[in-house]
MDTraj code that builds the backbone (N, CA, C; nanometers):
import mdtraj as md
import numpy as np

residues = "MET VAL SER ASP THR THR ASP THR PRO VAL ILE ARG ARG LEU ARG GLU LEU VAL GLU PRO ILE ALA SER ASP LEU GLY LEU GLU ILE TYR ASP VAL GLU GLN ARG GLY GLY THR MET ARG VAL THR LEU ASP THR PRO PRO GLY SER PRO GLY SER VAL ASP LEU ASP GLN LEU ALA LEU ALA THR ARG LEU ILE SER ARG GLN LEU ASP HIS GLU ASP PRO VAL PRO GLY LYS TYR THR LEU GLU VAL THR SER PRO GLY VAL GLU ARG ALA LEU ARG THR PRO ALA HIS PHE GLN ARG GLU VAL GLY LYS THR ILE ASN ILE ARG LEU ALA ASP VAL GLU SER ASP GLN ARG ARG LEU GLU GLY VAL LEU VAL ALA ALA ASP ASP ALA THR ALA THR ILE ARG VAL VAL THR GLY ASP ASP ILE VAL ASP ARG VAL VAL ASP LEU ALA SER VAL ASP ARG ALA ARG THR VAL PHE GLU TRP GLY PRO GLN PRO LYS PRO GLY GLY LYS GLY ALA PRO LYS LYS PRO GLY ALA LYS LYS THR SER GLY ALA VAL ALA PRO SER ALA LYS GLN GLN LYS GLU PRO SER".split()
xyz = np.array([
    [2.3326, 19.4425, 1.0939],
    [2.2331, 19.4434, 1.1874],
    [2.2003, 19.3087, 1.2348],
    [2.2152, 19.3054, 1.3671],
    [2.1781, 19.1591, 1.4564],
    [2.0568, 19.1205, 1.3960],
    [2.0141, 19.0421, 1.3272],
    [1.8909, 18.9876, 1.3534],
    [1.8614, 18.8320, 1.2852],
    [1.7651, 18.7751, 1.3078],
    [1.7364, 18.6193, 1.2401],
    [1.7377, 18.6132, 1.1119],
    [1.8111, 18.6511, 1.0089],
    [1.8169, 18.6157, 0.8890],
    [1.8362, 18.4813, 0.8464],
    [1.8009, 18.3909, 0.9006],
    [1.7926, 18.2452, 0.8931],
    [1.6596, 18.1965, 0.8296],
    [1.5900, 18.2734, 0.8182],
    [1.4311, 18.2364, 0.7774],
    [1.3689, 18.2349, 0.6309],
    [1.4591, 18.1896, 0.5778],
    [1.4249, 18.1739, 0.4301],
    [1.3682, 18.0317, 0.4009],
    [1.2888, 17.9689, 0.2957],
    [1.2571, 17.8672, 0.2678],
    [1.3883, 17.7746, 0.3020],
    [1.4868, 17.8054, 0.1995],
    [1.6195, 17.6867, 0.1676],
    [1.6757, 17.6901, 0.3348],
    [1.6857, 17.7725, 0.3845],
    [1.7421, 17.7670, 0.5151],
    [1.6568, 17.6853, 0.6020],
    [1.5215, 17.6955, 0.6177],
    [1.4585, 17.6217, 0.6948],
    [1.4688, 17.4782, 0.6433],
    [1.4476, 17.4501, 0.5564],
    [1.4644, 17.3087, 0.5078],
    [1.5922, 17.2526, 0.5227],
    [1.7118, 17.3086, 0.5134],
    [1.8195, 17.2396, 0.5490],
    [1.8612, 17.2417, 0.7094],
    [1.7861, 17.3386, 0.7827],
    [1.7721, 17.3088, 0.9334],
    [1.7023, 17.1780, 0.9621],
    [1.5898, 17.1778, 0.9114],
    [1.5135, 17.0518, 0.9185],
    [1.5964, 16.9072, 0.8803],
    [1.6700, 16.9373, 0.7680],
    [1.7366, 16.8154, 0.7401],
    [1.8683, 16.7770, 0.8121],
    [1.9119, 16.8746, 0.8966],
    [2.0296, 16.8656, 0.9583],
    [1.9944, 16.8317, 1.1062],
    [1.9034, 16.8846, 1.1522],
    [1.8669, 16.8859, 1.2959],
    [1.9067, 16.7162, 1.3533],
    [1.8081, 16.6164, 1.2748],
    [1.8305, 16.4907, 1.3350],
    [1.9711, 16.4369, 1.3338],
    [2.0575, 16.4601, 1.2371],
    [2.1834, 16.4378, 1.2243],
    [2.2816, 16.4732, 1.3039],
    [2.2418, 16.6021, 1.3496],
    [2.3025, 16.6863, 1.4820],
    [2.2973, 16.6407, 1.6123],
    [2.1633, 16.5844, 1.6138],
    [2.1205, 16.5225, 1.7272],
    [2.1515, 16.3855, 1.7405],
    [2.1902, 16.3075, 1.6667],
    [2.2181, 16.1776, 1.6718],
    [2.3859, 16.1944, 1.7235],
    [2.4467, 16.3005, 1.6285],
    [2.5958, 16.3034, 1.6918],
    [2.5972, 16.3832, 1.8084],
    [2.4993, 16.4205, 1.8924],
    [2.5232, 16.4862, 2.0248],
    [2.5539, 16.6010, 2.0208],
    [2.5395, 16.7009, 1.9089],
    [2.5600, 16.8025, 1.8924],
    [2.4345, 16.9134, 1.8396],
    [2.4534, 17.0074, 1.8360],
    [2.3213, 17.1054, 1.8085],
    [2.3741, 17.2061, 1.6759],
    [2.2826, 17.2485, 1.6067],
    [2.3023, 17.3444, 1.5245],
    [2.2912, 17.4915, 1.6088],
    [2.4461, 17.5740, 1.5757],
    [2.4471, 17.6678, 1.6085],
    [2.4092, 17.7630, 1.5136],
    [2.4360, 17.7505, 1.3853],
    [2.3735, 17.8392, 1.2787],
    [2.3901, 17.7526, 1.1206],
    [2.3056, 17.8252, 1.0636],
    [2.2945, 17.8174, 0.9280],
    [2.2860, 17.9219, 0.8264],
    [2.3724, 17.9364, 0.7476],
    [2.3769, 18.0558, 0.6715],
    [2.4346, 18.0195, 0.5140],
    [2.3498, 18.1084, 0.4116],
    [2.3929, 18.1175, 0.3045],
    [2.4904, 18.2266, 0.2573],
    [2.5944, 18.1943, 0.2171],
    [2.6857, 18.3116, 0.1817],
    [2.7286, 18.2778, 0.0467],
    [2.6440, 18.3647, -0.0588],
    [2.6670, 18.3296, -0.2128],
    [2.6275, 18.1948, -0.2236],
    [2.7372, 18.0924, -0.3089],
    [2.7275, 17.9672, -0.3313],
    [2.7577, 17.8878, -0.2406],
    [2.7927, 17.9191, -0.0901],
    [2.8247, 17.8567, 0.0087],
    [2.7191, 17.8322, 0.1115],
    [2.6715, 17.7228, 0.1449],
    [2.5865, 17.6641, 0.2395],
    [2.6633, 17.6350, 0.3935],
    [2.6651, 17.7089, 0.4984],
    [2.7632, 17.6755, 0.5966],
    [2.6924, 17.6602, 0.6909],
    [2.6860, 17.5285, 0.7476],
    [2.6413, 17.4563, 0.8680],
    [2.7323, 17.4485, 1.0021],
    [2.6866, 17.5542, 1.0823],
    [2.7939, 17.5387, 1.1992],
    [2.7336, 17.4606, 1.2963],
    [2.8062, 17.3693, 1.3896],
    [2.7902, 17.2752, 1.4677],
    [2.8558, 17.2897, 1.6083],
    [2.7660, 17.2704, 1.6968],
    [2.8109, 17.3002, 1.8241],
    [2.8074, 17.2071, 1.9506],
    [2.8838, 17.1804, 2.0561],
    [2.8209, 17.0929, 2.1390],
    [2.6960, 17.1634, 2.2449],
    [2.6077, 17.0977, 2.3015],
    [2.5137, 17.1272, 2.4054],
    [2.5886, 17.2739, 2.5082],
    [2.4934, 17.3726, 2.5210],
    [2.5624, 17.4466, 2.6410],
    [2.5968, 17.3752, 2.7611],
    [2.7258, 17.4331, 2.8406],
    [2.7477, 17.3476, 2.9433],
    [2.8593, 17.2006, 2.9168],
    [2.8404, 17.1867, 2.7999],
    [2.9321, 17.0770, 2.7744],
    [3.0585, 17.0818, 2.8020],
    [3.1434, 17.0121, 2.8418],
    [3.2955, 17.0466, 2.8859],
    [3.3866, 17.0438, 2.7881],
    [3.3661, 16.9861, 2.6490],
    [3.4319, 16.9961, 2.5307],
    [3.3783, 17.0834, 2.4256],
    [3.4564, 17.0511, 2.3121],
    [3.3687, 17.1337, 2.1945],
    [3.3800, 17.0537, 2.0843],
    [3.3370, 17.0645, 1.9757],
    [3.3307, 16.9762, 1.8416],
    [3.4481, 16.9482, 1.8365],
    [3.4904, 16.8359, 1.7751],
    [3.6748, 16.7750, 1.7487],
    [3.6113, 16.7573, 1.5846],
    [3.7449, 16.7642, 1.5130],
    [3.7388, 16.7177, 1.3749],
    [3.6798, 16.5980, 1.3244],
    [3.6841, 16.4682, 1.4311],
    [3.6343, 16.3637, 1.3870],
    [3.4753, 16.3544, 1.3589],
    [3.4369, 16.4495, 1.4722],
    [3.2696, 16.4739, 1.4742],
    [3.2402, 16.5603, 1.3500],
    [3.3401, 16.6371, 1.3042],
    [3.2860, 16.7447, 1.1883],
    [3.2994, 16.6566, 1.0518],
    [3.4016, 16.5762, 1.0552],
    [3.4164, 16.4844, 0.9349],
    [3.3073, 16.3764, 0.9269],
    [3.2443, 16.3344, 1.0235],
    [3.1335, 16.2506, 1.0509],
    [3.0253, 16.3083, 0.9921],
    [3.0109, 16.4416, 1.0491],
    [2.8585, 16.5251, 1.0442],
    [2.8939, 16.5700, 0.8903],
    [2.9807, 16.6239, 0.8157],
    [2.9972, 16.6521, 0.6803],
    [2.9478, 16.5513, 0.5809],
    [2.9777, 16.4119, 0.6027],
    [2.9643, 16.2994, 0.5129],
    [2.8211, 16.2740, 0.5257],
    [2.7759, 16.2730, 0.6493],
    [2.6118, 16.2481, 0.6607],
    [2.5338, 16.3653, 0.6296],
    [2.5676, 16.4739, 0.6645],
    [2.4853, 16.6107, 0.6071],
    [2.4899, 16.5965, 0.4371],
    [2.6121, 16.5741, 0.3565],
    [2.6214, 16.5746, 0.2378],
    [2.5322, 16.5038, 0.1662],
    [2.5310, 16.3409, 0.2216],
    [2.4330, 16.2554, 0.1843],
    [2.3153, 16.2704, 0.1902],
    [2.2653, 16.3270, 0.2937],
    [2.1182, 16.3702, 0.3112],
    [2.0958, 16.4966, 0.2124],
    [2.2028, 16.5751, 0.1851],
    [2.1271, 16.6929, 0.0953],
    [2.1408, 16.6343, -0.0719],
    [2.2297, 16.5590, -0.0801],
    [2.2358, 16.4829, -0.2192],
    [2.1273, 16.3913, -0.2330],
    [2.0551, 16.3453, -0.1250],
    [1.9351, 16.2592, -0.1498],
    [1.8027, 16.3744, -0.1672],
    [1.7777, 16.4606, -0.0808],
    [1.6929, 16.5487, -0.0619],
    [1.6655, 16.6640, -0.1966],
    [1.8107, 16.7128, -0.2167],
    [1.8557, 16.8324, -0.2871],
    [1.7637, 16.9541, -0.2529],
    [1.7659, 17.0178, -0.1534],
    [1.6963, 17.1291, -0.1073],
    [1.7566, 17.2362, -0.1509],
    [1.8601, 17.2496, -0.1949],
    [1.9099, 17.3909, -0.2459],
    [1.9407, 17.3834, -0.3910],
    [1.8527, 17.4907, -0.4612],
    [1.8501, 17.4863, -0.6024],
    [1.9757, 17.5261, -0.6581],
    [2.0416, 17.4890, -0.7725],
    [2.1414, 17.5165, -0.8302],
    [2.2929, 17.4365, -0.7377],
    [2.4196, 17.4819, -0.8150],
    [2.5154, 17.4215, -0.7546],
    [2.5550, 17.5268, -0.6173],
    [2.6295, 17.4375, -0.5376],
    [2.6457, 17.5226, -0.3986],
    [2.7697, 17.4199, -0.3371],
    [2.8139, 17.4727, -0.2537],
    [2.9666, 17.4293, -0.1617],
    [2.9113, 17.4379, -0.0275],
    [2.9022, 17.2727, 0.0347],
    [2.8493, 17.2555, 0.1748],
    [2.9729, 17.2921, 0.2708],
    [2.9872, 17.3656, 0.3519],
    [3.0923, 17.4005, 0.4615],
    [3.0136, 17.3457, 0.5910],
    [3.0707, 17.2541, 0.6486],
    [3.0114, 17.2193, 0.7906],
    [3.1512, 17.2531, 0.9115],
    [3.1063, 17.3323, 1.0137],
    [3.2290, 17.3870, 1.0663],
    [3.1878, 17.4091, 1.2049],
    [3.2977, 17.4456, 1.3034],
    [3.2348, 17.4761, 1.4451],
    [3.2655, 17.6345, 1.4763],
    [3.1823, 17.6759, 1.5699],
    [3.1789, 17.8209, 1.5773],
    [3.3138, 17.8935, 1.6178],
    [3.4194, 17.8005, 1.6902],
    [3.5382, 17.8331, 1.7313],
    [3.5276, 17.8994, 1.8716],
    [3.6134, 17.9533, 1.9172],
    [3.6380, 18.0113, 2.0569],
    [3.5856, 18.1459, 2.0323],
    [3.5923, 18.2177, 1.9504],
    [3.5630, 18.3838, 1.9316],
    [3.4200, 18.3708, 1.8339],
    [3.2992, 18.3354, 1.8612],
    [3.2039, 18.2900, 1.7782],
    [3.1279, 18.4453, 1.7883],
    [3.0847, 18.4499, 1.6269],
    [2.9667, 18.5649, 1.5879],
    [2.8740, 18.5226, 1.6455],
    [2.8078, 18.6559, 1.7269],
    [2.6565, 18.6492, 1.7438],
    [2.5763, 18.7315, 1.6439],
    [2.4844, 18.6260, 1.5780],
    [2.4388, 18.7048, 1.4763],
    [2.2846, 18.7113, 1.5066],
    [2.2253, 18.6216, 1.6077],
    [2.0887, 18.6072, 1.6269],
    [2.0458, 18.6368, 1.7611],
    [1.9382, 18.6564, 1.7967],
    [1.9036, 18.6555, 1.9265],
    [1.9327, 18.5358, 2.0111],
    [1.9117, 18.4239, 1.9807],
    [1.9491, 18.3093, 2.0183],
    [2.1112, 18.2970, 2.0593],
    [2.1853, 18.3451, 1.9624],
    [2.3192, 18.3020, 2.0028],
    [2.3695, 18.4221, 2.1438],
    [2.3104, 18.5136, 2.1250],
    [2.3361, 18.6009, 2.2304],
    [2.2856, 18.5462, 2.3993],
    [2.1593, 18.4822, 2.3490],
    [2.0818, 18.4081, 2.4935],
    [2.1848, 18.2853, 2.5235],
    [2.2087, 18.2370, 2.4374],
    [2.3218, 18.1006, 2.4743],
    [2.4503, 18.1771, 2.5305],
    [2.5104, 18.2599, 2.5141],
    [2.6430, 18.2924, 2.5385],
    [2.6310, 18.4202, 2.6712],
    [2.5063, 18.3949, 2.7295],
    [2.5023, 18.4870, 2.8695],
    [2.6282, 18.4050, 2.9597],
    [2.6945, 18.5203, 3.0313],
    [2.7925, 18.4820, 3.1287],
    [2.9132, 18.5249, 3.0597],
    [2.9327, 18.5151, 2.9549],
    [3.0665, 18.5351, 2.8711],
    [3.0847, 18.6706, 2.8204],
    [3.2353, 18.6975, 2.8006],
    [3.2753, 18.8205, 2.7425],
    [3.2504, 18.8354, 2.6156],
    [3.1835, 18.9563, 2.5758],
    [3.1737, 18.9749, 2.4158],
    [3.1864, 19.1234, 2.3992],
    [3.2067, 19.1252, 2.2682],
    [3.2749, 19.2726, 2.1685],
    [3.1580, 19.2938, 2.1076],
    [3.0919, 19.3972, 2.0923],
    [3.0156, 19.4855, 2.0026],
    [3.0356, 19.5965, 1.9537],
    [3.0082, 19.5874, 1.8256],
    [3.0288, 19.7329, 1.7562],
    [2.8806, 19.7621, 1.6836],
    [2.8193, 19.8930, 1.7205],
    [2.7231, 19.9472, 1.6886],
    [2.7197, 19.9915, 1.5694],
    [2.6037, 19.9866, 1.4864],
    [2.5714, 19.9931, 1.3292],
    [2.5888, 20.1975, 1.3550],
    [2.5155, 20.2576, 1.4467],
    [2.5577, 20.3894, 1.4380],
    [2.6953, 20.4829, 1.4590],
    [2.7271, 20.5271, 1.3661],
    [2.8886, 20.5509, 1.3446],
    [2.9043, 20.6575, 1.4174],
    [2.7655, 20.7395, 1.4545],
    [2.7872, 20.8925, 1.5321],
    [2.7833, 20.8654, 1.6917],
    [2.7694, 20.7389, 1.7350],
    [2.7351, 20.7082, 1.8893],
    [2.8627, 20.7318, 1.9418],
    [2.8422, 20.7888, 2.0503],
    [2.9518, 20.8118, 2.1395],
    [3.0325, 20.6996, 2.1711],
    [3.0066, 20.6029, 2.2421],
    [3.0471, 20.4756, 2.2255],
    [3.0025, 20.3455, 2.1536],
    [3.0783, 20.3769, 2.0229],
    [3.0187, 20.2445, 1.9213],
    [3.0779, 20.1363, 1.9785],
    [3.1845, 20.1203, 2.0214],
    [3.2361, 19.9671, 2.0539],
    [3.2407, 19.9365, 2.2096],
    [3.1808, 19.8252, 2.2241],
    [3.1467, 19.7817, 2.3819],
    [3.2054, 19.6416, 2.4048],
    [3.2701, 19.6556, 2.5169],
    [3.3221, 19.4920, 2.5578],
    [3.2843, 19.4568, 2.6930],
    [3.2363, 19.3732, 2.7452],
    [3.1933, 19.3696, 2.8828],
    [3.1236, 19.2112, 2.8764],
    [3.1024, 19.1934, 3.0130],
    [3.0021, 19.0529, 3.0364],
    [2.8605, 19.0564, 2.9847],
    [2.8272, 18.9514, 2.9068],
    [2.6776, 18.9531, 2.8695],
    [2.6307, 18.9142, 2.9930],
    [2.5109, 18.9669, 3.0650],
    [2.4491, 18.9235, 3.1763],
    [2.3168, 18.9112, 3.1636],
    [2.2457, 18.9257, 3.0490],
    [2.1343, 18.9122, 3.0161],
    [2.0736, 18.9486, 2.8591],
    [2.0221, 18.8606, 2.8210],
    [1.9614, 18.8788, 2.6501],
    [1.7972, 18.8224, 2.6470],
    [1.7515, 18.8807, 2.5235],
    [1.6148, 18.8239, 2.5210],
    [1.6208, 18.8491, 2.3711],
    [1.4806, 18.8398, 2.3243],
    [1.4821, 18.8519, 2.1632],
    [1.4964, 18.9882, 2.1185],
    [1.5145, 19.0805, 2.1938],
    [1.5106, 19.2447, 2.1544],
    [1.6441, 19.2891, 2.1862],
    [1.7155, 19.2250, 2.2993],
    [1.8137, 19.3413, 2.3589],
    [1.9110, 19.2409, 2.4432],
    [2.0049, 19.2940, 2.4736],
    [2.1246, 19.2547, 2.5291],
    [2.1821, 19.3430, 2.6026],
    [2.2126, 19.2555, 2.7623],
    [2.2588, 19.3629, 2.8775],
    [2.4164, 19.3298, 2.8937],
    [2.4941, 19.4306, 2.8869],
    [2.6406, 19.3984, 2.8967],
    [2.6957, 19.4840, 3.0107],
    [2.7811, 19.4061, 3.0998],
    [2.8382, 19.4743, 3.2219],
    [2.9670, 19.5340, 3.1613],
    [2.9704, 19.6633, 3.1585],
    [3.0966, 19.7186, 3.1156],
    [3.1729, 19.7951, 3.2267],
    [3.2839, 19.7575, 3.2192],
    [3.3849, 19.8332, 3.3109],
    [3.4605, 19.9765, 3.2736],
    [3.4379, 20.0710, 3.3191],
    [3.5137, 20.1882, 3.2761],
    [3.5577, 20.2372, 3.4193],
    [3.6955, 20.2495, 3.4124],
    [3.7679, 20.3119, 3.5147],
    [3.7272, 20.2234, 3.6409],
    [3.6678, 20.2879, 3.7387],
    [3.6265, 20.2423, 3.8955],
    [3.4836, 20.2027, 3.8684],
    [3.4443, 20.2625, 3.7619],
    [3.2751, 20.2153, 3.7449],
    [3.2281, 20.1170, 3.6726],
    [3.1379, 20.0545, 3.6981],
    [3.0640, 19.9150, 3.6611],
    [2.9487, 19.9436, 3.6093],
    [2.9004, 19.9435, 3.4841],
    [2.7778, 19.9766, 3.4571],
    [2.7175, 19.8911, 3.3604],
    [2.5626, 19.8380, 3.3698],
    [2.5170, 19.7557, 3.2741],
    [2.4299, 19.8450, 3.1941],
    [2.4835, 19.8265, 3.0401],
    [2.4332, 19.8793, 2.9552],
    [2.3644, 19.7796, 2.8669],
    [2.2057, 19.8211, 2.8522],
    [2.1190, 19.7674, 2.7565],
    [2.1347, 19.8195, 2.6070],
    [2.1488, 19.7363, 2.5124],
    [2.1550, 19.7524, 2.3656],
    [2.0513, 19.6745, 2.2922],
    [1.9850, 19.7737, 2.2297],
    [1.8839, 19.7113, 2.1266],
    [1.9515, 19.6365, 2.0253],
    [1.9323, 19.5002, 2.0081],
    [2.0093, 19.3978, 1.9079],
    [2.0009, 19.4482, 1.7447],
    [1.8865, 19.5525, 1.7425],
    [1.8459, 19.5847, 1.6037],
    [1.9860, 19.6910, 1.5528],
    [2.0379, 19.7630, 1.6571],
    [2.1559, 19.8843, 1.6500],
    [2.2922, 19.8037, 1.6494],
    [2.2900, 19.6596, 1.6443],
    [2.4277, 19.5850, 1.6443],
    [2.4656, 19.5924, 1.5203],
    [2.5651, 19.6212, 1.4823],
    [2.6491, 19.5687, 1.3368],
    [2.7346, 19.4537, 1.3595],
    [2.8221, 19.4448, 1.4612],
    [2.8668, 19.3087, 1.4522],
    [2.8732, 19.2725, 1.6190],
    [2.8747, 19.1620, 1.6338],
    [2.9285, 19.0925, 1.7706],
    [2.9632, 18.9593, 1.8108],
    [3.0797, 18.9746, 1.8672],
    [3.1164, 18.8171, 1.9113],
    [3.1719, 18.8142, 2.0372],
    [3.1885, 18.6588, 2.0698],
    [3.2390, 18.6401, 2.2252],
    [3.3952, 18.7000, 2.2044],
    [3.4383, 18.6967, 2.3389],
    [3.5817, 18.7303, 2.3273],
    [3.6578, 18.6024, 2.4185],
    [3.7524, 18.5566, 2.3752],
    [3.8325, 18.4383, 2.4279],
    [3.9265, 18.4766, 2.5120],
    [3.9455, 18.5150, 2.6194],
    [4.0635, 18.5409, 2.6996],
    [4.1569, 18.4501, 2.7325],
    [4.2829, 18.4648, 2.6473],
    [4.4186, 18.4204, 2.6502],
    [4.4474, 18.4314, 2.7705],
    [4.5283, 18.3049, 2.8410],
    [4.5604, 18.3472, 2.9432],
    [4.7278, 18.3577, 2.9229],
    [4.8175, 18.4345, 3.0246],
    [4.9826, 18.4361, 2.9796],
    [5.0443, 18.3055, 3.0224],
    [5.1111, 18.3037, 2.9092],
    [5.1909, 18.1602, 2.8839],
    [5.3215, 18.1745, 2.9815],
    [5.3888, 18.0981, 3.0540],
    [5.4849, 18.0946, 3.1169],
    [5.5974, 18.0907, 3.0460],
    [5.7143, 18.1728, 3.0689],
    [5.8263, 18.1658, 2.9758],
    [5.9001, 18.0326, 3.0060],
    [5.9659, 17.9575, 2.8965],
    [6.0663, 17.8306, 2.9444],
    [6.1505, 17.8521, 3.0363],
    [6.1270, 17.7792, 3.1183],
    [6.2627, 17.7803, 3.2304],
    [6.2385, 17.8580, 3.3644],
    [6.1100, 17.9528, 3.3306],
    [6.0606, 18.0518, 3.4437],
    [5.9909, 17.9970, 3.5280],
    [5.9419, 18.0878, 3.6148],
    [5.8583, 18.0126, 3.7143],
    [5.7088, 18.0027, 3.6785],
    [5.6742, 17.8817, 3.7217],
    [5.5513, 17.8384, 3.6401],
    [5.5380, 17.7574, 3.4841],
    [5.7003, 17.7545, 3.4751],
    [5.7070, 17.6750, 3.3250],
    [5.6946, 17.5157, 3.3452],
    [5.6136, 17.4041, 3.2693],
    [5.6241, 17.2949, 3.3468],
    [5.7474, 17.2357, 3.3230],
    [5.7580, 17.1667, 3.4145],
    [5.8999, 17.0638, 3.4125],
    [5.8857, 16.9244, 3.3357],
    [5.9760, 16.9134, 3.2928],
    [5.9754, 16.7613, 3.2139],
    [5.9560, 16.6483, 3.3083],
    [5.9228, 16.5355, 3.2653],
    [5.8643, 16.4375, 3.3284],
    [6.0175, 16.3912, 3.3671],
    [6.0093, 16.3490, 3.4984],
    [6.0994, 16.2832, 3.5708],
    [6.2150, 16.3936, 3.5917],
    [6.2176, 16.5148, 3.5780],
    [6.3299, 16.6106, 3.5791],
    [6.3315, 16.6269, 3.7586],
    [6.4414, 16.6617, 3.7893],
    [6.4927, 16.6753, 3.9508],
    [6.5438, 16.8067, 3.9444],
    [6.5124, 16.8915, 4.0313],
    [6.5810, 17.0088, 4.0624],
    [6.7091, 16.9810, 4.1661],
    [6.7888, 17.0604, 4.1013],
    [6.9070, 17.0310, 4.1335],
    [6.9921, 17.1330, 4.1966],
    [7.0825, 17.1571, 4.3011],
    [7.1573, 17.2588, 4.2966],
    [7.3273, 17.2156, 4.2997],
    [7.4227, 17.3144, 4.2582],
    [7.5327, 17.3071, 4.2543],
    [7.5689, 17.1702, 4.1568],
    [7.6661, 17.0979, 4.1907],
    [7.7429, 16.9797, 4.0796],
    [7.6258, 16.8687, 4.0841],
    [7.6242, 16.7996, 3.9798],
    [7.5266, 16.6793, 3.9649],
    [7.6374, 16.5651, 3.9666],
    [7.5860, 16.4821, 4.0593],
    [7.6770, 16.3443, 4.0515],
    [7.6229, 16.2626, 3.9428],
    [7.7242, 16.1701, 3.8954],
    [7.6817, 16.0561, 3.7974],
    [7.5744, 15.9940, 3.8265],
    [7.5070, 15.9293, 3.7398],
    [7.4108, 15.8409, 3.7921],
    [7.4688, 15.6756, 3.7888],
    [7.3992, 15.6238, 3.8337],
    [7.4235, 15.4530, 3.8391],
    [7.4642, 15.3967, 3.7103],
    [7.3900, 15.4451, 3.6099],
    [7.3954, 15.3980, 3.4649],
    [7.5358, 15.4242, 3.3919],
    [7.5756, 15.5517, 3.4496],
    [7.6953, 15.6222, 3.3985],
    [7.8359, 15.5462, 3.4360],
    [7.8936, 15.4526, 3.3569],
    [8.0131, 15.4246, 3.3983],
    [8.1253, 15.4640, 3.3373],
    [8.2703, 15.4488, 3.4457],
    [8.3776, 15.4909, 3.4173],
    [8.4500, 15.3874, 3.2896],
    [8.5043, 15.4892, 3.1798],
    [8.5698, 15.3960, 3.0876],
    [8.6879, 15.3150, 3.1436],
    [8.7501, 15.2136, 3.0852],
    [8.8551, 15.1530, 3.1487],
    [8.9928, 15.2369, 3.1397],
    [9.0914, 15.2202, 3.2348],
    [9.2033, 15.2871, 3.2269],
    [9.3015, 15.2021, 3.1539],
])
top = md.Topology()
chain = top.add_chain()
for i, resn in enumerate(residues, 1):
    res = top.add_residue(resn, chain, resSeq=i)
    for name in ("N", "CA", "C"):
        top.add_atom(name, md.element.get_by_symbol(name[0]), res)
traj = md.Trajectory(xyz[None], top)
């Protein structure tokens, strides 16, 4: 169920230590999770940014966060640090995640297996601390469905992949300097006849 389960003392302390590092790099903390012996820190660019987190930023963030955690030692016992980006299809685990993704297409699976419509996909048009409103298209009807976040089993954004043009077909990218010709091709000035 979707809830803000990131409120343990260890997670709070980890967020406190990572926040200034992320801010200095022009990034934001998207999520902090503890999965068994793994501490996962997910970083993202601020909402509305033209780009996403790149590998160089993640590598630098990993080094800086690792150094800070070695110095402060906020996690008892052994653990593995994982610093990552949320990717194009990101998990929505907290109310803040839903609020950040308003305007995007999302997919939700409800926890109630008896529900008539357990899976929903549509545009997230509104979200608050308890609910999300999804605009769902069914046939010719467009319906805004309000979902209680406590009833959500899983949710994620949906990246809509565009169709790729077929090689050589309409819309296919042309090679630089390629010219469209019809019929026979005349030899270029660089081509020379062999002496006879």
